[in-house]
N, C-alpha and C positions, 0 to 999 in steps of 0.2 A: 692581408687576405680579403679578398671579396665577399658578398654576401653566396652566392654563389658556391664559391670552393670553402667557406664554411659549413653551408648546407651539406654538402657533399661529404667532408670530414665528421660531421656531428651521426650523418647516417650511415657512415663505415663503422665508427664507432660503438654505435648504438645497435648493430648489427654483430658486431662482434661479442660485447660483454651480454647480446639475450642469446646468442649461440652457445656460450658459455655457462651459462645460468641454466639454458634447457637440458644442456648435455649437463651438468651436476645434477639436476634431479633424474633425469635418465640413466644414470650410469647403476644404479641400486633401486631394490625393492622398497614400500612402504611398510613397517610395522603397523602403521595404523593409515589405511588410504585415505579417509576423511580427513585427518589430520595433514597431508600429503597437498590433497586439492586444496586445503585452505590456503598453508604455505605457497603453491602456487598461484593461486588467485593474489597474495599479494604484493608479489613482487615481479611476476610472469604477464600481469594483464595489464599494459599500457606502462606508460611513464615516460619522461624526459631523457632520463639516464644521465640525467645534466655531472651526478657525481663522477661517475663514471670516465665520464666524458674529461671533466677537469684532472684524473687520474692522468688518464693517456698524453692530456695536451702538454701538462706539467714533467712528465716524465720523455717526452720528447723533446721537449727546451732544454732538455740538458743533456741528450743522446742518451738515452736511457733503452736499453734493447727491451723489443715490443711485446716478449712474450716472459719478462718480469713485471710487466704492468698489469697482466690480466685478474691476477689473482689480488692484489690490492683491491683491483675496479670492481670484480667481484665481492669483497667483500663491504665495501665501502656502499653497495647498492643494499646490499642483504640488510646492513644496520639499518638504512634508510627506510627499505623495505616495512622492516619491524615495524617502526617509529610509527610510521602511517598506520599501520594497523593497530596499534595501543593507542596513536591520537586521535581515533574515527570513536571509540567506546564511547559507551553510556555515560560512563564516569569521565570521560574527557571532555571532549567536542562533541561527541555524540552526532556523527556524520551518517547518513544513508546512501551518498554517492560519493566514487575517489574514482579517479578515471574513466569518466563517464560509465561507472558498472555499479553496483551495491557493492558497499565497503564489508569488509569479510565479518564483519560479526551479523551484516544483514543477510547474506548470499550463504551462510551457516548459522554461527550463534554463539552467543558473548562467548563462553566457556573458550570453545574451539579458537575463537580467534585471539584467548589471550593466551592459550598454550601456542598456536601457530606464532603469534612476535616472538615467545618465548624460543621457539624452536628456531626462528629466523635469525636474531640474533647469535644463538650459538652456534649456528651453523656458518655465520660471515669468520668470528674466531676459528674456526675447526679449517674454511679453506683457507686463512692468510697462513695458518702456524703449518699445514700440509705445504705449501709452498716452498722453495730453495733461495735463501740471501742472505749474504753476507750481514745484510743489517736487518733482519727479520725480525730481530728483540725490539728493535727501536721501532719498526710498521707494528706490531702489535699493541706496544705501550702508545703509541699515536693513536691509532683506532680506540683502543680501551677508555683514554682519556677524553678522546671529543666524545664519545659514545656516552658516559658514566655520568658522575656525580658532580661532575667539577664541569661539563659540558652540556650536551643537548639535555639531559636530564636534568639538571639544573634549570637550564631554560625553558623546557615544560612545565615544571614547577612554579616558576616563577610568571611563566605565563595564565596559570590558572589562579593563581594569590593576586593578579591583576586584574581578574574579571569585576567590572563596573568598581573599579577602582581611578584614579586619576595623575596616573605617572606623567613625569615629565618627559621630553624627548631621550633625554640623559637614560631616565633609567629604562625607557624603550628600548634602546640602542642595546645596552645591558643584557637584557631577555632576548633578543634578536641574536644579538652577537651570540647566545650561547644554546639557544634554541635550534638556528638556523646555520647559524656562521661558524659552529662548532664544526661538524660534518663538511662543510666546502671547505675549511680551512684545512680537514686532515685531508682529503681529497688531493689538494694540492703538494701535501706534505708528503705523502706516501706516494705519488708520484713520482717529486725529489729525489725523496729515498731510495727508490728503486735506481737511481744513478746516480748521487751521491752521497759522500762521507756527512755525517751530523754537521761535522764544522766546515761546511764549505757555504761562505757567507750568503751566493746565490738563495741557500732557503731563506734567509731573512728576508730579500726581495720579496722571495714570494709568498713567504707568511703576510706581509705589507698588503700585496693582490690580493689574497684569501678574504682577508678581513674587510678590507672594503667593497668585492663584489660579492661579498654573504650579504652585509647589511644592503646593499643597492639590490642585491634578487629580492630580498622580503620587502621594502619598502614598494616594489614595484610589484608582488601581489598584496599586498595592501590594496594601490591604485587598482588593481583588478580584482580585487573584490569587487569595488564599487563600480569601474567601469565596464570590466567584463561579462560576459552571458555565459551560462551554465553551460550551454551546448561546446561551446569552444572550449571550456576550462577543465569541462570534465567534472567537473564538481557544482554544489548549490553558488550563486554568490549573495554577498549581503550578510553572511552569517558571523562575520565579525560585528555589526552592527545589532543585527540580531540578541548576542549574548553580551552587549554591554563590553565588548574588548576594546582596548584602545591600541589604537593607530595610528599610521603616521599622518594620514588625509585627515582625518580628527583633529590632531595636535596642530597640524602647519599648514591644513589644506592641501586641495589635491596639486596646485599649481607648486607650491612649494615642496610636498612629497617629491614630484618629477623632479625638481630643481634640485633635491637635494641626491638622489638616484645618482643624475648626472652628474654632479660632483664628485661622488665615490668611484665611477666608472673612471673619468680624468685621473683621480689620483692612484689608482690602481693598473692605470696605462706607465703612466711615471714611474711607479715602481716598479715594471720591467726592466728598465734603462739598464741593469747589469747583464741582462741574459741576451741583446744585442739582436737580431735580426732571427732570432730562433725560439722568437716569445708572441711571432704574429700571430699565430691562433688562440693563444692567451688573450691579447690584447679584442681579438674577432668578439672571444669569448665574451668578457667583459660589457662590450657595446650590445651584447645579443641579451644580456641579463636582462636590458632596459628596455630592449625593442620586442622582445617575445610577445605574444599575446594569450598565452597559457602557461 
């Protein structure tokens, strides 16, 4: 898949999930309008929609029905949005800018941001549980495990504990494998589960792919924090260094970090061999992970 085809595919999938998220908020009235507005701000104001795109790409690679992918795509984005709202809080990373806009606690207030994140997390499971699919229990378990104490939340705890410390590359990879990688792996698995049973050997191949691109994505984020600009990224640059947070560039140097991300992308593409030509878009997405500018 060439760059033009990938861009068109990304745009179409982003538009698809955005339309469904907009409809989700529009189909019923808000009990607390301010809370609803804060939730909308957290999920509907910008974003790459990378995780929903991965749900769609993995599902298509295994010939899933398109409509079976919508609920997991929405759910994974709602979980991601909740995590960003909480990650930006003063008790966490204390960020003022997200996706080129004030973070939720800046646009509203800290208490409302906490509640908005809580509500977005619950809404994710409401959306997924409300869908009809023979492997729905496996999908719910996949999302819960990725979001919880052994997944993304564990990664955030490891991240907080690492501030001012001196972890090695292996410890950093473990932290990122939970904080960033867990949801990326879940997105790919959710797309796969929409198409095939849990015993299908291609799900293991997809998981190997997802592990590699999850780490490549985070390494490239670390690089962009050093080399990017705030206008393009939609958030402040240099934040990791300012907080004395360990990153791949600080441990490996910029070129070492870039080299490692390229190696991971090649590992990811190689893992797709059992899927044949149907995985072309997944291979293109792997390369996009380390070519993007935001």
